[in-house]
KEKE-3310 file (N, C-alpha, C; in steps of 0.2 Angstrom, whole numbers, plus 5000, padded with zeros to 4 digits):
npx = (4929:4933:4922:4911:4920:4920:4906:4901:4907:4903:4889:4877:4877:4865:4858:4857:4865:4881:4890:4906:4916:4909:4904:4903:4910:4920:4923:4935:4946:4937:4939:4936:4929:4937:4950:4952:4956:4967:4974:4977:4981:4994:5000:5001:5010:5021:5025:5028:5038:5048:5049:5055:5067:5074:5079:5089:5098:5102:5113:5116:5110:5104:5100:5092:5082:5075:5071:5062:5053:5047:5042:5033:5024:5019:5012:5003:4996:4990:4977:4970:4966:4954:4945:4945:4953:4949:4940:4949:4956:4947:4944:4959:4960:4949:4941:4944:4956:4965:4975:4984:4986:4992:5004:5009:5013:5021:5032:5037:5041:5051:5059:5063:5070:5081:5087:5090:5095:5102:5110:5111:5116:5110:5100:5091:5088:5081:5072:5065:5061:5052:5043:5039:5031:5022:5015:5009:5002:4994:4988:4981:4969:4959:4955:4943:4942:4955:4966:4963:4964:4979:4983:4980:4987:4999:4999:4998:5009:5020:5017:5015:5004:4997)
npy = (5676:5673:5667:5677:5686:5676:5676:5688:5691:5681:5684:5689:5703:5718:5720:5708:5701:5692:5687:5694:5682:5670:5653:5646:5655:5655:5642:5639:5629:5622:5628:5633:5648:5651:5644:5651:5663:5661:5656:5667:5676:5669:5670:5684:5687:5679:5687:5698:5696:5691:5704:5711:5703:5706:5717:5716:5711:5723:5727:5719:5722:5712:5702:5707:5713:5702:5695:5706:5706:5696:5694:5706:5701:5690:5697:5704:5694:5688:5691:5683:5673:5678:5682:5675:5667:5670:5682:5689:5693:5699:5712:5716:5720:5728:5742:5753:5751:5746:5752:5754:5742:5736:5743:5740:5727:5727:5735:5725:5714:5721:5725:5712:5709:5717:5713:5699:5697:5708:5712:5725:5735:5749:5751:5741:5746:5757:5751:5745:5755:5761:5750:5751:5763:5760:5751:5757:5767:5758:5751:5763:5763:5754:5762:5775:5789:5791:5791:5804:5813:5812:5816:5830:5834:5833:5840:5853:5855:5851:5857:5849:5836:5820)
npz = (5387:5373:5370:5369:5359:5347:5345:5343:5332:5324:5323:5311:5301:5301:5288:5283:5278:5278:5292:5301:5302:5298:5298:5287:5277:5262:5262:5269:5272:5281:5295:5311:5318:5330:5327:5315:5321:5328:5318:5311:5322:5324:5311:5308:5320:5317:5305:5310:5320:5309:5302:5313:5315:5304:5305:5313:5305:5297:5291:5281:5268:5259:5265:5274:5266:5261:5273:5278:5268:5267:5280:5279:5269:5276:5287:5279:5273:5282:5285:5277:5284:5292:5283:5273:5258:5246:5247:5253:5242:5234:5240:5240:5227:5224:5217:5225:5230:5220:5214:5223:5228:5218:5216:5228:5227:5216:5221:5231:5223:5215:5226:5229:5218:5217:5230:5227:5214:5207:5217:5224:5236:5239:5230:5234:5248:5244:5237:5248:5256:5247:5247:5260:5261:5250:5257:5268:5261:5256:5267:5272:5265:5269:5281:5284:5274:5277:5265:5260:5271:5274:5262:5261:5273:5267:5258:5264:5273:5264:5252:5242:5234:5236)
capx = (4931:4934:4915:4909:4922:4916:4899:4900:4910:4898:4882:4875:4874:4856:4856:4855:4872:4885:4895:4912:4918:4904:4908:4905:4914:4924:4924:4942:4948:4933:4942:4931:4931:4943:4955:4955:4957:4972:4978:4977:4986:4999:5004:5004:5016:5026:5028:5031:5045:5052:5051:5059:5073:5078:5083:5096:5103:5100:5119:5117:5103:5100:5096:5086:5077:5072:5067:5058:5048:5043:5038:5028:5019:5015:5006:4996:4992:4986:4969:4967:4962:4949:4941:4945:4958:4945:4936:4955:4959:4943:4946:4965:4959:4943:4942:4946:4963:4968:4981:4987:4988:4998:5011:5014:5016:5027:5036:5039:5045:5057:5064:5068:5074:5087:5091:5092:5098:5105:5114:5114:5112:5106:5093:5087:5086:5078:5066:5063:5057:5046:5038:5035:5027:5016:5013:5005:4996:4987:4983:4975:4962:4954:4953:4939:4945:4963:4970:4961:4968:4986:4984:4979:4992:5005:4999:5000:5017:5026:5015:5013:4999:4998)
capy = (5681:5671:5666:5684:5688:5672:5677:5695:5690:5676:5686:5692:5712:5720:5720:5701:5697:5687:5689:5693:5675:5664:5646:5646:5660:5654:5637:5641:5623:5622:5630:5636:5656:5651:5642:5656:5668:5658:5657:5676:5679:5667:5672:5691:5686:5678:5692:5704:5694:5693:5710:5712:5700:5710:5725:5713:5710:5727:5729:5716:5723:5707:5698:5712:5714:5694:5694:5710:5707:5688:5696:5709:5697:5686:5700:5707:5689:5685:5693:5679:5667:5680:5683:5668:5669:5674:5688:5695:5694:5703:5716:5720:5722:5732:5748:5758:5751:5742:5754:5754:5735:5735:5748:5739:5721:5728:5737:5719:5713:5727:5725:5705:5708:5722:5710:5693:5697:5714:5713:5732:5738:5755:5750:5737:5750:5762:5747:5744:5762:5762:5746:5754:5769:5758:5747:5763:5768:5752:5751:5768:5764:5752:5767:5779:5796:5792:5795:5811:5818:5812:5820:5836:5835:5834:5849:5859:5854:5850:5860:5844:5832:5813)
capz = (5382:5368:5369:5367:5352:5343:5345:5340:5325:5319:5321:5304:5301:5301:5281:5283:5275:5282:5297:5298:5303:5297:5298:5278:5273:5257:5264:5271:5275:5287:5300:5315:5320:5334:5325:5311:5324:5330:5313:5309:5326:5321:5305:5309:5323:5312:5300:5315:5321:5304:5300:5318:5313:5298:5308:5316:5299:5293:5289:5276:5264:5254:5270:5278:5260:5260:5279:5279:5264:5269:5285:5275:5266:5280:5290:5275:5271:5290:5286:5274:5290:5295:5277:5266:5252:5239:5249:5253:5235:5231:5244:5238:5221:5224:5212:5228:5233:5216:5212:5229:5230:5212:5219:5234:5225:5212:5225:5234:5217:5214:5231:5229:5212:5219:5233:5226:5208:5206:5223:5225:5242:5237:5227:5240:5253:5241:5235:5254:5257:5243:5249:5266:5259:5247:5262:5273:5257:5254:5272:5273:5260:5274:5284:5280:5273:5278:5262:5259:5277:5273:5256:5263:5276:5262:5253:5270:5274:5259:5246:5237:5236:5233)
cpx = (4931:4926:4911:4912:4919:4908:4896:4902:4906:4891:4881:4874:4866:4855:4855:4860:4875:4889:4902:4916:4913:4907:4909:4908:4921:4926:4932:4945:4944:4935:4936:4934:4937:4950:4957:4957:4964:4978:4981:4982:4994:5004:5006:5010:5021:5028:5030:5038:5051:5054:5056:5066:5078:5080:5089:5101:5103:5108:5120:5110:5099:5097:5090:5080:5072:5067:5061:5052:5044:5039:5032:5022:5015:5010:5002:4992:4989:4978:4966:4963:4956:4944:4940:4951:4953:4943:4943:4957:4953:4943:4952:4962:4953:4945:4945:4955:4967:4975:4985:4991:4994:5005:5014:5016:5022:5032:5041:5043:5051:5062:5069:5072:5080:5091:5095:5096:5103:5111:5117:5111:5110:5102:5089:5084:5080:5071:5061:5057:5051:5041:5035:5030:5021:5012:5006:5000:4992:4984:4977:4969:4958:4952:4947:4941:4952:4967:4968:4965:4975:4987:4984:4983:4998:5005:5000:5007:5023:5023:5016:5007:5001:4992)
cpy = (5678:5668:5672:5686:5684:5674:5683:5694:5685:5678:5689:5699:5712:5720:5714:5699:5693:5690:5690:5687:5669:5658:5644:5650:5656:5646:5634:5635:5621:5622:5634:5643:5654:5649:5648:5662:5668:5659:5663:5678:5676:5669:5678:5691:5684:5682:5697:5701:5693:5699:5712:5709:5703:5715:5724:5714:5716:5730:5724:5717:5717:5702:5701:5712:5708:5694:5699:5709:5702:5690:5700:5706:5693:5690:5702:5700:5686:5687:5688:5673:5671:5681:5678:5672:5673:5680:5693:5697:5700:5711:5720:5723:5725:5738:5753:5757:5746:5745:5755:5746:5734:5738:5744:5731:5722:5731:5730:5715:5715:5724:5717:5705:5712:5717:5704:5693:5702:5714:5720:5734:5745:5755:5746:5740:5754:5758:5745:5749:5763:5757:5748:5758:5765:5754:5752:5765:5764:5751:5757:5768:5759:5757:5773:5785:5797:5794:5802:5815:5818:5816:5827:5838:5836:5840:5854:5859:5855:5854:5855:5839:5824:5811)
cpz = (5375:5365:5366:5360:5347:5341:5342:5332:5320:5318:5315:5305:5298:5293:5278:5279:5279:5287:5295:5298:5301:5295:5290:5274:5269:5259:5265:5275:5281:5294:5304:5317:5324:5332:5318:5315:5327:5324:5310:5315:5325:5316:5306:5314:5320:5307:5305:5317:5315:5302:5306:5318:5308:5300:5310:5312:5294:5290:5282:5272:5261:5259:5273:5272:5261:5266:5279:5274:5265:5275:5283:5273:5270:5283:5286:5274:5276:5289:5282:5278:5292:5290:5273:5261:5248:5242:5250:5247:5231:5234:5241:5232:5220:5221:5218:5230:5227:5215:5217:5230:5223:5213:5223:5231:5221:5217:5230:5228:5216:5220:5233:5223:5214:5224:5231:5218:5205:5211:5225:5231:5241:5235:5231:5244:5251:5240:5242:5257:5254:5245:5255:5265:5255:5252:5266:5269:5257:5262:5274:5269:5264:5279:5282:5279:5275:5273:5260:5265:5275:5267:5257:5268:5272:5259:5258:5271:5270:5253:5240:5238:5233:5230)
residu = (UNK:UNK:UNK:UNK:UNK:UNK:UNK:UNK:UNK:UNK:UNK:UNK:UNK:UNK:UNK:UNK:UNK:UNK:UNK:UNK:UNK:UNK:UNK:UNK:UNK:UNK:UNK:UNK:UNK:UNK:UNK:UNK:UNK:UNK:UNK:UNK:UNK:UNK:UNK:UNK:UNK:UNK:UNK:UNK:UNK:UNK:UNK:UNK:UNK:UNK:UNK:UNK:UNK:UNK:UNK:UNK:UNK:UNK:UNK:UNK:UNK:UNK:UNK:UNK:UNK:UNK:UNK:UNK:UNK:UNK:UNK:UNK:UNK:UNK:UNK:UNK:UNK:UNK:UNK:UNK:UNK:UNK:UNK:UNK:UNK:UNK:UNK:UNK:UNK:UNK:UNK:UNK:UNK:UNK:UNK:UNK:UNK:UNK:UNK:UNK:UNK:UNK:UNK:UNK:UNK:UNK:UNK:UNK:UNK:UNK:UNK:UNK:UNK:UNK:UNK:UNK:UNK:UNK:UNK:UNK:UNK:UNK:UNK:UNK:UNK:UNK:UNK:UNK:UNK:UNK:UNK:UNK:UNK:UNK:UNK:UNK:UNK:UNK:UNK:UNK:UNK:UNK:UNK:UNK:UNK:UNK:UNK:UNK:UNK:UNK:UNK:UNK:UNK:UNK:UNK:UNK:UNK:UNK:UNK:UNK:UNK:UNK)
# end
């Protein structure tokens, strides 16, 4: 199974560009495609575990915000194992998703500020809700026409457009 997965990801596309997980992509610590897949899976799993554990301490918003935000960043950053950190940053700050990335990162910072410095439970919960919404909007930018569909749906249901 891994051999077929590695072969399909390492093959170049028809336009002559590089494959999804070429061995030379970004020189990311000279990891093989299998090692990068394991790194991606481990980082994503660690992020999901942190987000799940944050639900256990939901009654303590400061611990919740820190664990949830850390898990969120781990999950988003896990794709750096697949593409490499430079390509990941290029994709995040592409003209299509630069605003979504900036809003998401801003919400992460605001959530941490509300939790660690202000110590406001209400502001922390509001910041986490904004962070989740920003992450969803950011993630939709990777799916063709997803933002348009959500905007149309919001307009039809709530008579407002995103």
